[in-house]
C-alpha positions in Angstrom: 0.0 0.0 0.0 2.8 2.4 0.7 4.2 2.0 -2.7 0.9 2.9 -4.4 0.3 5.9 -2.2 3.9 7.2 -2.7 3.5 6.9 -6.4 0.1 8.6 -6.3 1.5 11.4 -4.1 4.5 11.8 -6.4 2.2 12.2 -9.4 0.1 14.7 -7.6 3.1 16.6 -6.2 5.0 16.7 -9.5 3.6 20.1 -10.3 4.4 21.5 -6.9 7.8 21.9 -5.3 9.7 18.9 -3.9 9.2 20.1 -0.4 5.5 20.2 -0.6 5.6 16.8 -2.4 7.4 15.2 0.5 4.8 16.6 2.9 2.1 15.1 0.8 3.9 11.8 0.8 4.1 11.8 4.6 0.5 12.7 5.0 -0.7 10.1 2.5 1.4 7.4 4.0 -0.1 8.1 7.4 -3.6 7.9 6.0 -2.8 4.8 4.1 -1.3 3.0 7.1 -4.3 3.8 9.2 -6.7 2.6 6.5 -4.8 -0.8 6.2 -5.5 -1.6 9.9 -9.3 -0.9 9.6 -9.8 -2.4 6.1 -12.3 -5.3 6.1 -11.5 -8.4 4.1 -13.7 -9.1 1.1 -17.0 -11.1 1.9 -17.1 -14.9 1.4 -20.0 -14.5 -1.0 -20.7 -11.3 -2.9 -23.6 -9.3 -1.5 -23.6 -11.3 1.8 -22.5 -10.0 5.2 -19.7 -11.9 6.9 -21.0 -11.1 10.3 -24.1 -13.2 9.6 -21.9 -16.2 8.7 -19.9 -15.7 11.8 -23.0 -15.5 14.0 -24.5 -18.7 12.5 -21.2 -20.5 12.7 -20.8 -19.7 16.4 -24.4 -20.7 17.1 -23.8 -24.1 15.4 -20.6 -24.6 17.3 -22.3 -23.8 20.6 -25.1 -26.2 19.8 -22.6 -29.0 19.0 -20.8 -28.3 22.3 -24.1 -28.4 24.2 -25.1 -31.7 22.5 -21.7 -33.2 23.3 -22.1 -32.2 27.0 -25.6 -33.7 27.1 -24.6 -37.0 25.5 -21.6 -37.3 27.8 -23.7 -36.8 30.8 -26.3 -39.3 29.6 -23.6 -41.8 28.9 -22.1 -41.4 32.4 -25.7 -41.6 33.9 -26.4 -44.8 32.0 -23.2 -46.4 33.2 -24.3 -45.7 36.8 -28.0 -46.4 36.5 -28.2 -49.5 34.3 -26.5 -51.8 36.8 -28.8 -50.5 39.6 -31.9 -51.1 37.4 -30.6 -54.7 36.7 -30.0 -55.4 40.4 -33.5 -54.0 41.3 -35.2 -56.1 38.7 -33.3 -59.3 39.7 -34.2 -58.8 43.3 -38.0 -58.3 42.6 -38.6 -61.0 40.0 -41.3 -63.5 41.3 -40.5 -67.1 41.8 -41.8 -69.8 39.4 -44.0 -71.3 42.2 -45.9 -68.1 42.6 -47.5 -68.3 39.2 -51.1 -69.6 39.3 -52.0 -70.7 35.8 -55.8 -71.0 36.4 -56.0 -67.5 37.9 -54.0 -65.9 35.1 -56.0 -67.9 32.4 -59.3 -66.5 33.9 -57.8 -63.0 33.9 -56.8 -63.3 30.3 -60.2 -64.8 29.2 -62.1 -62.1 31.2 -60.3 -59.4 29.1 -58.5 -57.6 31.9 -55.6 -56.8 29.6 -57.8 -55.2 27.0 -58.1 -51.4 26.5 -60.9 -49.6 28.4 -63.2 -49.3 25.3 -63.2 -53.0 24.6 -63.9 -54.2 28.1 -67.5 -55.1 29.1 -69.5 -52.0 30.0 -72.4 -52.8 32.3 -72.7 -54.9 35.5 -74.7 -57.6 33.7 -72.2 -57.9 30.9 -69.2 -58.0 33.3 -70.9 -60.7 35.4 -71.6 -62.9 32.3 -68.0 -62.3 31.1 -66.6 -63.5 34.5 -68.9 -66.5 34.6 -67.9 -67.5 31.0 -64.2 -67.1 31.8 -64.4 -69.2 35.0 -66.3 -72.0 33.4 -64.1 -72.1 30.3 -60.9 -72.0 32.4 -62.1 -74.7 34.7 -63.2 -77.0 31.9 -60.1 -76.4 29.8 -57.6 -76.9 32.7 -59.5 -79.9 34.2 -58.1 -82.2 31.5 -54.5 -80.7 31.9 -52.4 -77.9 30.8 -48.7 -77.1 30.3 -46.9 -74.2 31.8 -43.7 -72.9 30.2 -41.8 -70.2 32.0 -39.0 -68.4 30.1 -36.4 -66.5 32.2 -34.8 -63.4 30.7 -31.4 -62.8 32.3 -32.8 -63.3 35.8 -34.6 -60.0 35.7 -37.9 -60.9 33.9 -40.0 -64.0 33.3 -42.6 -64.8 30.7 -45.1 -67.6 31.3 -47.1 -69.4 28.6 -50.0 -71.7 29.4 -50.8 -74.3 26.7 -54.2 -75.9 27.0 -54.3 -79.0 24.7 -58.1 -79.2 24.9 -58.7 -75.7 23.7 -56.0 -76.1 21.0 -54.2 -72.8 21.8 -51.8 -71.1 24.0 -52.0 -68.0 26.1 -49.0 -65.8 27.1 
């Protein structure tokens, strides 16, 4: 920049005396040095403000740092909590002898597991449903049934009751 301003000052000062030309060189060189420190770089894209890119970039970087902190905290939390949940589940799993197949079969046939809108509505309908479930469960299990209990890592169990007379199984 100094070379250009010196040349421009020399061209302007050629008509005046050499003393005034040197004064112009000094004044223009001071101005040009102050403009080089405050000059802004050209934008990344023509017609777009660089400050907007910088602001969005910093916001994206901040969001990534926040997500990293959240996921690290969740990872540490899961390392601490999962063994505690496993120990709790293992200590509270019921024994195989506590499973009553007839009671659970009546409960399933009565529709206790169904959503609220599919369950029997009135007192009379509920009574008939209970009676039908009790009679069917007693008749089906009087000729025998098979119980299969599957253990899942000591923390959960799934029981299946197979009734050969009825030709189906209930889980």
